[in-house]
Biopython code that builds the backbone (N, CA, C, O; Angstrom):
import numpy as np
from Bio.PDB.StructureBuilder import StructureBuilder

atoms = [
    (1, "UNK", "N", (-34.034, -9.430, -4.581)),
    (1, "UNK", "CA", (-33.489, -10.935, -3.451)),
    (1, "UNK", "C", (-32.188, -9.834, -3.501)),
    (1, "UNK", "O", (-31.543, -9.607, -4.524)),
    (2, "UNK", "N", (-31.895, -9.081, -1.934)),
    (2, "UNK", "CA", (-30.652, -8.981, -1.880)),
    (2, "UNK", "C", (-29.682, -10.145, -1.256)),
    (2, "UNK", "O", (-30.228, -10.799, -0.367)),
    (3, "UNK", "N", (-28.346, -10.510, -1.571)),
    (3, "UNK", "CA", (-27.725, -11.429, -1.371)),
    (3, "UNK", "C", (-26.949, -10.649, 0.164)),
    (3, "UNK", "O", (-26.490, -9.528, -0.054)),
    (4, "UNK", "N", (-26.818, -11.103, 1.423)),
    (4, "UNK", "CA", (-25.839, -10.514, 2.911)),
    (4, "UNK", "C", (-24.787, -10.314, 2.417)),
    (4, "UNK", "O", (-24.217, -9.294, 2.805)),
    (5, "UNK", "N", (-24.025, -11.236, 1.293)),
    (5, "UNK", "CA", (-22.664, -11.067, 2.125)),
    (5, "UNK", "C", (-22.211, -10.361, 0.331)),
    (5, "UNK", "O", (-21.020, -10.309, 0.022)),
    (6, "UNK", "N", (-23.480, -9.807, -0.831)),
    (6, "UNK", "CA", (-23.058, -8.023, -1.688)),
    (6, "UNK", "C", (-23.226, -6.902, -0.684)),
    (6, "UNK", "O", (-24.037, -6.495, 0.149)),
    (7, "UNK", "N", (-22.101, -6.627, -1.168)),
    (7, "UNK", "CA", (-22.514, -5.110, -0.733)),
    (7, "UNK", "C", (-22.786, -3.842, -1.670)),
    (7, "UNK", "O", (-21.760, -3.456, -2.230)),
    (8, "UNK", "N", (-23.636, -3.301, -1.888)),
    (8, "UNK", "CA", (-24.032, -1.967, -2.651)),
    (8, "UNK", "C", (-23.714, -0.979, -2.139)),
    (8, "UNK", "O", (-23.684, -0.706, -0.939)),
    (9, "UNK", "N", (-23.343, -0.112, -3.391)),
    (9, "UNK", "CA", (-22.708, 1.296, -3.625)),
    (9, "UNK", "C", (-20.949, 0.917, -2.661)),
    (9, "UNK", "O", (-20.675, -0.149, -2.111)),
    (10, "UNK", "N", (-20.297, 1.819, -2.718)),
    (10, "UNK", "CA", (-19.436, 1.930, -2.278)),
    (10, "UNK", "C", (-18.327, 2.051, -3.342)),
    (10, "UNK", "O", (-18.601, 1.942, -4.537)),
    (11, "UNK", "N", (-16.849, 2.318, -2.825)),
    (11, "UNK", "CA", (-15.961, 1.630, -4.171)),
    (11, "UNK", "C", (-14.909, 0.148, -4.191)),
    (11, "UNK", "O", (-14.537, -0.681, -3.360)),
    (12, "UNK", "N", (-14.816, 0.267, -4.881)),
    (12, "UNK", "CA", (-14.375, -1.581, -4.767)),
    (12, "UNK", "C", (-13.172, -1.469, -3.266)),
    (12, "UNK", "O", (-12.848, -0.474, -2.617)),
    (13, "UNK", "N", (-12.790, -2.773, -3.129)),
    (13, "UNK", "CA", (-11.661, -2.878, -1.671)),
    (13, "UNK", "C", (-10.403, -2.183, -2.045)),
    (13, "UNK", "O", (-9.783, -1.518, -1.214)),
    (14, "UNK", "N", (-9.977, -2.329, -3.378)),
    (14, "UNK", "CA", (-9.214, -2.565, -4.310)),
    (14, "UNK", "C", (-8.489, -1.001, -5.166)),
    (14, "UNK", "O", (-7.555, -0.906, -5.961)),
    (15, "UNK", "N", (-9.380, 0.023, -4.585)),
    (15, "UNK", "CA", (-10.043, 0.999, -5.184)),
    (15, "UNK", "C", (-8.983, 2.000, -4.984)),
    (15, "UNK", "O", (-8.968, 2.961, -5.754)),
    (16, "UNK", "N", (-7.901, 1.891, -3.856)),
    (16, "UNK", "CA", (-6.769, 2.217, -4.262)),
    (16, "UNK", "C", (-5.183, 2.292, -4.463)),
    (16, "UNK", "O", (-4.313, 3.157, -4.560)),
    (17, "UNK", "N", (-5.282, 1.098, -4.469)),
    (17, "UNK", "CA", (-4.041, 0.018, -5.465)),
    (17, "UNK", "C", (-3.818, 0.412, -7.342)),
    (17, "UNK", "O", (-4.492, 0.249, -8.360)),
    (18, "UNK", "N", (-2.761, 0.872, -7.069)),
    (18, "UNK", "CA", (-2.310, 1.616, -8.769)),
    (18, "UNK", "C", (-1.524, 0.686, -9.396)),
    (18, "UNK", "O", (-0.297, 0.604, -9.338)),
    (19, "UNK", "N", (-2.426, -0.138, -10.108)),
    (19, "UNK", "CA", (-1.407, -1.575, -11.028)),
    (19, "UNK", "C", (-1.479, -1.028, -12.533)),
    (19, "UNK", "O", (-2.224, -0.308, -13.197)),
    (20, "UNK", "N", (-0.377, -1.712, -12.698)),
    (20, "UNK", "CA", (0.587, -1.134, -14.006)),
    (20, "UNK", "C", (0.478, 0.976, -14.655)),
    (20, "UNK", "O", (0.536, 1.688, -15.657)),
    (21, "UNK", "N", (0.277, 1.015, -13.036)),
    (21, "UNK", "CA", (0.533, 3.024, -13.563)),
    (21, "UNK", "C", (1.631, 3.678, -13.820)),
    (21, "UNK", "O", (2.368, 4.153, -12.956)),
    (22, "UNK", "N", (1.842, 3.756, -15.305)),
    (22, "UNK", "CA", (2.993, 4.439, -15.229)),
    (22, "UNK", "C", (3.085, 5.655, -14.400)),
    (22, "UNK", "O", (4.143, 6.041, -13.903)),
    (23, "UNK", "N", (2.386, 6.019, -14.316)),
    (23, "UNK", "CA", (2.750, 7.781, -13.214)),
    (23, "UNK", "C", (3.214, 7.440, -12.337)),
    (23, "UNK", "O", (3.896, 8.277, -11.746)),
    (24, "UNK", "N", (3.144, 6.343, -11.870)),
    (24, "UNK", "CA", (4.671, 6.552, -10.497)),
    (24, "UNK", "C", (5.304, 5.745, -10.714)),
    (24, "UNK", "O", (5.745, 5.249, -9.677)),
    (25, "UNK", "N", (5.715, 5.166, -11.791)),
    (25, "UNK", "CA", (7.548, 4.855, -12.005)),
    (25, "UNK", "C", (8.641, 5.406, -11.620)),
    (25, "UNK", "O", (9.673, 4.743, -11.727)),
    (26, "UNK", "N", (8.688, 6.477, -11.187)),
    (26, "UNK", "CA", (9.436, 7.439, -10.663)),
    (26, "UNK", "C", (9.404, 7.314, -9.304)),
    (26, "UNK", "O", (10.441, 7.472, -8.660)),
    (27, "UNK", "N", (8.195, 7.009, -8.686)),
    (27, "UNK", "CA", (8.001, 7.063, -7.234)),
    (27, "UNK", "C", (9.004, 6.010, -6.694)),
    (27, "UNK", "O", (9.461, 4.995, -7.220)),
    (28, "UNK", "N", (9.217, 6.627, -5.367)),
    (28, "UNK", "CA", (10.497, 5.869, -4.914)),
    (28, "UNK", "C", (9.842, 4.866, -4.056)),
    (28, "UNK", "O", (8.951, 5.307, -3.330)),
    (29, "UNK", "N", (10.107, 3.588, -3.993)),
    (29, "UNK", "CA", (9.208, 2.467, -3.176)),
    (29, "UNK", "C", (10.029, 2.355, -1.640)),
    (29, "UNK", "O", (11.248, 2.354, -1.469)),
    (30, "UNK", "N", (8.903, 2.259, -0.553)),
    (30, "UNK", "CA", (9.680, 2.496, 0.464)),
    (30, "UNK", "C", (9.614, 1.368, 1.244)),
    (30, "UNK", "O", (10.367, 1.088, 2.177)),
    (31, "UNK", "N", (8.707, 0.745, 0.838)),
    (31, "UNK", "CA", (8.750, -0.570, 1.592)),
    (31, "UNK", "C", (7.724, -1.905, 0.473)),
    (31, "UNK", "O", (6.588, -1.781, 0.015)),
    (32, "UNK", "N", (8.267, -2.561, 0.402)),
    (32, "UNK", "CA", (7.280, -3.824, -0.132)),
    (32, "UNK", "C", (6.452, -4.757, 0.378)),
    (32, "UNK", "O", (6.848, -5.419, 1.337)),
    (33, "UNK", "N", (5.375, -4.940, -0.075)),
    (33, "UNK", "CA", (4.731, -5.862, 0.999)),
    (33, "UNK", "C", (3.704, -7.012, -0.241)),
    (33, "UNK", "O", (3.385, -6.695, -1.387)),
    (34, "UNK", "N", (3.413, -8.219, 0.404)),
    (34, "UNK", "CA", (2.399, -9.160, -0.544)),
    (34, "UNK", "C", (1.021, -9.499, -0.036)),
    (34, "UNK", "O", (0.451, -10.531, -0.391)),
    (35, "UNK", "N", (0.150, -8.079, 1.318)),
    (35, "UNK", "CA", (-1.020, -8.319, 0.814)),
    (35, "UNK", "C", (-1.139, -6.430, 0.499)),
    (35, "UNK", "O", (-0.416, -5.433, 0.493)),
    (36, "UNK", "N", (-2.477, -6.810, 0.283)),
    (36, "UNK", "CA", (-2.563, -5.176, 0.389)),
    (36, "UNK", "C", (-3.650, -4.090, 1.450)),
    (36, "UNK", "O", (-3.860, -2.885, 1.590)),
    (37, "UNK", "N", (-4.059, -5.198, 1.945)),
    (37, "UNK", "CA", (-4.669, -4.839, 4.034)),
    (37, "UNK", "C", (-3.520, -4.022, 4.539)),
    (37, "UNK", "O", (-3.603, -2.882, 4.995)),
    (38, "UNK", "N", (-1.978, -5.052, 4.343)),
    (38, "UNK", "CA", (-0.619, -4.633, 5.465)),
    (38, "UNK", "C", (-0.235, -3.359, 4.547)),
    (38, "UNK", "O", (-0.154, -2.358, 5.259)),
    (39, "UNK", "N", (0.032, -3.082, 3.149)),
    (39, "UNK", "CA", (0.172, -1.958, 2.559)),
    (39, "UNK", "C", (-0.813, -0.261, 2.423)),
    (39, "UNK", "O", (-0.519, 0.813, 1.898)),
    (40, "UNK", "N", (-1.694, -0.610, 2.968)),
    (40, "UNK", "CA", (-3.034, 0.137, 3.261)),
    (40, "UNK", "C", (-2.864, 0.606, 4.136)),
    (40, "UNK", "O", (-2.577, 1.802, 4.185)),
    (41, "UNK", "N", (-2.982, -0.200, 5.238)),
    (41, "UNK", "CA", (-2.383, -0.016, 6.500)),
    (41, "UNK", "C", (-1.561, 1.273, 6.616)),
    (41, "UNK", "O", (-1.839, 2.464, 6.749)),
    (42, "UNK", "N", (-0.062, 0.313, 6.478)),
    (42, "UNK", "CA", (1.212, 1.696, 6.521)),
    (42, "UNK", "C", (0.880, 2.448, 5.590)),
    (42, "UNK", "O", (1.653, 3.400, 5.698)),
    (43, "UNK", "N", (0.153, 2.648, 4.655)),
    (43, "UNK", "CA", (0.555, 3.580, 3.745)),
    (43, "UNK", "C", (-0.716, 4.997, 4.807)),
    (43, "UNK", "O", (-0.371, 6.155, 5.042)),
    (44, "UNK", "N", (-2.020, 4.399, 5.203)),
    (44, "UNK", "CA", (-2.400, 5.002, 6.082)),
    (44, "UNK", "C", (-1.656, 6.583, 7.056)),
    (44, "UNK", "O", (-1.834, 7.792, 6.913)),
    (45, "UNK", "N", (-0.928, 5.870, 7.882)),
    (45, "UNK", "CA", (-0.002, 6.598, 8.701)),
    (45, "UNK", "C", (1.002, 7.488, 8.082)),
    (45, "UNK", "O", (1.543, 8.413, 8.688)),
    (46, "UNK", "N", (1.270, 7.113, 6.623)),
    (46, "UNK", "CA", (1.936, 7.768, 6.359)),
    (46, "UNK", "C", (1.162, 9.218, 5.903)),
    (46, "UNK", "O", (1.779, 10.215, 6.278)),
    (47, "UNK", "N", (-0.192, 9.505, 5.094)),
    (47, "UNK", "CA", (-0.734, 9.881, 4.838)),
    (47, "UNK", "C", (-1.484, 10.714, 6.273)),
    (47, "UNK", "O", (-2.217, 11.679, 6.056)),
    (48, "UNK", "N", (-1.278, 10.341, 7.416)),
    (48, "UNK", "CA", (-2.242, 11.090, 8.908)),
    (48, "UNK", "C", (-1.069, 11.903, 9.364)),
    (48, "UNK", "O", (-1.182, 12.897, 10.082)),
    (49, "UNK", "N", (0.317, 11.323, 8.809)),
    (49, "UNK", "CA", (1.434, 11.983, 9.080)),
    (49, "UNK", "C", (2.166, 13.425, 7.941)),
    (49, "UNK", "O", (3.251, 13.970, 7.737)),
    (50, "UNK", "N", (0.534, 13.517, 7.399)),
    (50, "UNK", "CA", (0.663, 14.361, 6.297)),
    (50, "UNK", "C", (1.368, 14.549, 4.980)),
    (50, "UNK", "O", (1.449, 15.611, 4.364)),
    (51, "UNK", "N", (2.131, 12.774, 4.442)),
    (51, "UNK", "CA", (2.917, 12.763, 3.819)),
    (51, "UNK", "C", (2.061, 11.508, 1.998)),
    (51, "UNK", "O", (1.522, 10.447, 1.680)),
    (52, "UNK", "N", (2.652, 12.972, 1.441)),
    (52, "UNK", "CA", (2.049, 11.813, 0.663)),
    (52, "UNK", "C", (2.599, 10.040, -0.361)),
    (52, "UNK", "O", (3.758, 9.778, -0.685)),
    (53, "UNK", "N", (1.576, 9.296, -0.589)),
    (53, "UNK", "CA", (1.871, 7.979, -0.422)),
    (53, "UNK", "C", (0.609, 7.258, -1.425)),
    (53, "UNK", "O", (-0.578, 7.575, -1.509)),
    (54, "UNK", "N", (1.449, 6.074, -2.193)),
    (54, "UNK", "CA", (0.621, 5.192, -3.192)),
    (54, "UNK", "C", (0.791, 3.941, -2.759)),
    (54, "UNK", "O", (1.960, 3.687, -2.468)),
    (55, "UNK", "N", (-0.014, 3.026, -2.609)),
    (55, "UNK", "CA", (-0.068, 1.701, -2.978)),
    (55, "UNK", "C", (0.206, 1.299, -4.439)),
    (55, "UNK", "O", (-0.708, 1.825, -5.076)),
    (56, "UNK", "N", (1.409, 0.296, -5.711)),
    (56, "UNK", "CA", (1.355, -0.198, -6.753)),
    (56, "UNK", "C", (1.348, -1.538, -6.679)),
    (56, "UNK", "O", (1.702, -2.045, -5.615)),
    (57, "UNK", "N", (1.005, -2.261, -7.622)),
    (57, "UNK", "CA", (1.745, -2.953, -8.008)),
    (57, "UNK", "C", (1.515, -2.956, -9.689)),
    (57, "UNK", "O", (0.638, -2.348, -10.302)),
    (58, "UNK", "N", (2.901, -4.096, -10.409)),
    (58, "UNK", "CA", (2.901, -3.940, -11.878)),
    (58, "UNK", "C", (1.982, -5.113, -12.111)),
    (58, "UNK", "O", (1.771, -5.515, -13.255)),
    (59, "UNK", "N", (1.460, -5.643, -11.107)),
    (59, "UNK", "CA", (0.337, -7.236, -12.215)),
    (59, "UNK", "C", (-0.736, -7.223, -11.191)),
    (59, "UNK", "O", (-0.423, -7.293, -10.002)),
    (60, "UNK", "N", (-1.819, -7.150, -11.511)),
    (60, "UNK", "CA", (-2.980, -7.686, -11.130)),
    (60, "UNK", "C", (-2.875, -8.900, -9.817)),
    (60, "UNK", "O", (-2.653, -10.041, -10.222)),
    (61, "UNK", "N", (-3.025, -8.719, -8.245)),
    (61, "UNK", "CA", (-2.951, -9.279, -7.565)),
    (61, "UNK", "C", (-4.081, -10.289, -7.344)),
    (61, "UNK", "O", (-5.265, -9.955, -7.303)),
    (62, "UNK", "N", (-3.591, -11.690, -7.187)),
    (62, "UNK", "CA", (-4.969, -12.925, -6.921)),
    (62, "UNK", "C", (-5.558, -12.900, -5.973)),
    (62, "UNK", "O", (-5.308, -12.154, -5.026)),
    (63, "UNK", "N", (-6.880, -14.082, -6.051)),
    (63, "UNK", "CA", (-7.601, -13.783, -5.963)),
    (63, "UNK", "C", (-7.830, -13.426, -4.545)),
    (63, "UNK", "O", (-8.829, -12.760, -4.275)),
    (64, "UNK", "N", (-7.192, -13.714, -3.812)),
    (64, "UNK", "CA", (-6.688, -13.091, -2.581)),
    (64, "UNK", "C", (-6.268, -11.895, -1.800)),
    (64, "UNK", "O", (-6.141, -11.910, -0.575)),
    (65, "UNK", "N", (-6.098, -11.051, -2.418)),
    (65, "UNK", "CA", (-5.104, -9.581, -2.714)),
    (65, "UNK", "C", (-3.788, -9.699, -2.280)),
    (65, "UNK", "O", (-3.303, -8.910, -1.469)),
    (66, "UNK", "N", (-3.158, -10.663, -2.782)),
    (66, "UNK", "CA", (-1.956, -10.775, -2.147)),
    (66, "UNK", "C", (-1.167, -10.919, -3.342)),
    (66, "UNK", "O", (-1.673, -11.778, -4.064)),
    (67, "UNK", "N", (0.150, -10.280, -3.963)),
    (67, "UNK", "CA", (1.119, -10.167, -4.932)),
    (67, "UNK", "C", (2.396, -9.872, -4.417)),
    (67, "UNK", "O", (3.078, -10.536, -3.637)),
    (68, "UNK", "N", (2.676, -8.571, -5.062)),
    (68, "UNK", "CA", (4.163, -8.006, -5.247)),
    (68, "UNK", "C", (3.613, -6.261, -5.276)),
    (68, "UNK", "O", (3.646, -5.542, -6.274)),
    (69, "UNK", "N", (3.152, -5.884, -3.981)),
    (69, "UNK", "CA", (2.622, -4.350, -3.326)),
    (69, "UNK", "C", (3.646, -3.552, -3.023)),
    (69, "UNK", "O", (4.222, -3.784, -1.960)),
    (70, "UNK", "N", (4.162, -2.333, -3.943)),
    (70, "UNK", "CA", (4.666, -1.432, -3.030)),
    (70, "UNK", "C", (3.614, -0.744, -2.584)),
    (70, "UNK", "O", (2.397, -0.778, -2.763)),
    (71, "UNK", "N", (4.877, 0.313, -1.545)),
    (71, "UNK", "CA", (4.248, 1.162, -1.015)),
    (71, "UNK", "C", (5.245, 2.560, -1.270)),
    (71, "UNK", "O", (6.373, 2.651, -0.785)),
    (72, "UNK", "N", (4.586, 3.654, -2.148)),
    (72, "UNK", "CA", (5.868, 4.486, -2.936)),
    (72, "UNK", "C", (5.237, 6.187, -2.437)),
    (72, "UNK", "O", (4.044, 6.478, -2.355)),
    (73, "UNK", "N", (6.742, 7.397, -2.076)),
    (73, "UNK", "CA", (6.343, 8.206, -1.805)),
    (73, "UNK", "C", (6.950, 8.886, -3.372)),
    (73, "UNK", "O", (7.671, 8.359, -4.219)),
    (74, "UNK", "N", (6.390, 10.113, -3.331)),
    (74, "UNK", "CA", (7.011, 11.031, -4.644)),
    (74, "UNK", "C", (8.792, 11.364, -4.605)),
    (74, "UNK", "O", (9.475, 11.456, -3.585)),
    (75, "UNK", "N", (9.142, 11.466, -5.673)),
    (75, "UNK", "CA", (10.458, 11.090, -5.529)),
    (75, "UNK", "C", (11.801, 12.527, -4.365)),
    (75, "UNK", "O", (11.633, 13.740, -4.497)),
    (76, "UNK", "N", (12.450, 12.192, -3.812)),
    (76, "UNK", "CA", (12.849, 12.907, -2.776)),
    (76, "UNK", "C", (12.307, 12.704, -1.393)),
    (76, "UNK", "O", (12.975, 13.259, -0.521)),
    (77, "UNK", "N", (11.363, 12.109, -1.029)),
    (77, "UNK", "CA", (10.638, 11.753, 0.112)),
    (77, "UNK", "C", (11.138, 10.344, 0.386)),
    (77, "UNK", "O", (11.068, 10.071, 1.584)),
    (78, "UNK", "N", (11.431, 9.757, -0.075)),
    (78, "UNK", "CA", (12.108, 8.560, 0.548)),
    (78, "UNK", "C", (12.239, 8.527, 1.985)),
    (78, "UNK", "O", (11.422, 8.039, 2.767)),
    (79, "UNK", "N", (14.012, 9.433, 2.442)),
    (79, "UNK", "CA", (14.522, 9.028, 3.522)),
    (79, "UNK", "C", (13.756, 9.277, 4.053)),
    (79, "UNK", "O", (13.199, 8.294, 4.540)),
    (80, "UNK", "N", (12.898, 11.087, 4.517)),
    (80, "UNK", "CA", (11.291, 11.197, 5.066)),
    (80, "UNK", "C", (10.592, 10.426, 5.643)),
    (80, "UNK", "O", (10.464, 10.316, 6.862)),
    (81, "UNK", "N", (10.086, 9.835, 4.823)),
    (81, "UNK", "CA", (8.465, 8.791, 5.027)),
    (81, "UNK", "C", (9.579, 7.410, 5.482)),
    (81, "UNK", "O", (9.232, 7.307, 6.659)),
    (82, "UNK", "N", (10.479, 6.507, 5.323)),
    (82, "UNK", "CA", (11.470, 5.561, 5.799)),
    (82, "UNK", "C", (11.889, 6.316, 6.989)),
    (82, "UNK", "O", (11.047, 5.766, 7.699)),
    (83, "UNK", "N", (12.333, 6.913, 7.601)),
    (83, "UNK", "CA", (12.624, 7.236, 9.023)),
    (83, "UNK", "C", (11.003, 7.091, 9.334)),
    (83, "UNK", "O", (10.603, 5.928, 9.385)),
    (84, "UNK", "N", (10.166, 7.982, 9.517)),
    (84, "UNK", "CA", (8.560, 8.513, 10.147)),
    (84, "UNK", "C", (8.531, 6.895, 10.632)),
    (84, "UNK", "O", (8.563, 6.628, 11.833)),
    (85, "UNK", "N", (8.437, 5.358, 9.141)),
    (85, "UNK", "CA", (7.835, 4.250, 9.173)),
    (85, "UNK", "C", (8.437, 4.031, 10.309)),
    (85, "UNK", "O", (7.808, 4.041, 11.368)),
    (86, "UNK", "N", (10.133, 3.735, 10.223)),
    (86, "UNK", "CA", (10.760, 2.722, 11.026)),
    (86, "UNK", "C", (11.093, 2.951, 12.671)),
    (86, "UNK", "O", (11.731, 2.234, 13.441)),
    (87, "UNK", "N", (10.353, 4.338, 12.914)),
    (87, "UNK", "CA", (9.700, 4.973, 14.231)),
    (87, "UNK", "C", (8.636, 4.185, 14.543)),
    (87, "UNK", "O", (8.479, 3.710, 15.667)),
    (88, "UNK", "N", (7.905, 4.015, 13.642)),
    (88, "UNK", "CA", (6.045, 3.007, 13.933)),
    (88, "UNK", "C", (6.974, 1.309, 14.166)),
    (88, "UNK", "O", (6.221, 0.428, 14.581)),
    (89, "UNK", "N", (8.416, 0.877, 13.939)),
    (89, "UNK", "CA", (8.027, -0.217, 13.923)),
    (89, "UNK", "C", (8.009, -1.052, 12.805)),
    (89, "UNK", "O", (7.703, -2.228, 12.998)),
    (90, "UNK", "N", (8.289, -0.661, 11.621)),
    (90, "UNK", "CA", (8.437, -1.480, 10.556)),
    (90, "UNK", "C", (9.115, -2.787, 10.476)),
    (90, "UNK", "O", (8.756, -3.936, 10.215)),
    (91, "UNK", "N", (10.579, -2.020, 10.892)),
    (91, "UNK", "CA", (11.180, -3.400, 11.045)),
    (91, "UNK", "C", (11.134, -4.397, 11.902)),
    (91, "UNK", "O", (11.988, -5.284, 11.899)),
    (92, "UNK", "N", (9.982, -4.361, 12.857)),
    (92, "UNK", "CA", (9.585, -5.431, 13.659)),
    (92, "UNK", "C", (8.328, -5.800, 13.004)),
    (92, "UNK", "O", (7.635, -6.222, 13.930)),
    (93, "UNK", "N", (7.634, -5.877, 11.896)),
    (93, "UNK", "CA", (6.557, -5.916, 11.087)),
    (93, "UNK", "C", (7.428, -6.918, 9.947)),
    (93, "UNK", "O", (6.752, -7.884, 9.593)),
    (94, "UNK", "N", (8.495, -6.862, 9.463)),
    (94, "UNK", "CA", (9.515, -7.789, 8.215)),
    (94, "UNK", "C", (9.889, -9.053, 9.547)),
    (94, "UNK", "O", (9.749, -10.274, 9.482)),
    (95, "UNK", "N", (10.322, -8.329, 10.528)),
    (95, "UNK", "CA", (10.834, -9.602, 11.046)),
    (95, "UNK", "C", (9.578, -10.668, 11.551)),
    (95, "UNK", "O", (9.758, -11.886, 11.543)),
    (96, "UNK", "N", (8.378, -10.090, 11.958)),
    (96, "UNK", "CA", (7.372, -11.213, 12.331)),
    (96, "UNK", "C", (6.694, -11.802, 11.050)),
    (96, "UNK", "O", (6.063, -12.859, 11.023)),
    (97, "UNK", "N", (6.982, -10.720, 9.681)),
    (97, "UNK", "CA", (7.050, -11.329, 8.664)),
    (97, "UNK", "C", (7.293, -13.036, 8.104)),
    (97, "UNK", "O", (6.635, -14.050, 7.873)),
    (98, "UNK", "N", (8.302, -12.679, 8.088)),
    (98, "UNK", "CA", (9.125, -13.814, 7.928)),
    (98, "UNK", "C", (9.424, -14.998, 8.456)),
    (98, "UNK", "O", (10.281, -15.709, 7.932)),
]
sb = StructureBuilder()
sb.init_structure("model")
sb.init_model(0)
sb.init_chain("A")
sb.init_seg("    ")
for serial, (resi, resn, name, xyz) in enumerate(atoms, 1):
    if name == "N":
        sb.init_residue(resn, " ", resi, " ")
    sb.init_atom(name, np.array(xyz, "f"), 0.0, 1.0, " ", f" {name:<3s}", serial, name[0])
structure = sb.get_structure()
């Protein structure tokens, strides 16, 4: 019997979140988020602009997908990424979040 709320196949919704991955320790944090959905949306903006970006967390997220999540770019690309995201209104997002 197939349960309607269970999806078959595909990847985990959190598969693009790197938890405790030392490969990204030297990458620069562009912004911190509390939820993976917001981090994923802003990362997508960077990737659509041709910039490499990842979302990371030092610890596993809670059951609601919340935690201390960082949007990171390779060393030397922070300025470019920050300028791009600032033009999209990331500051407005921060004000709404508080």
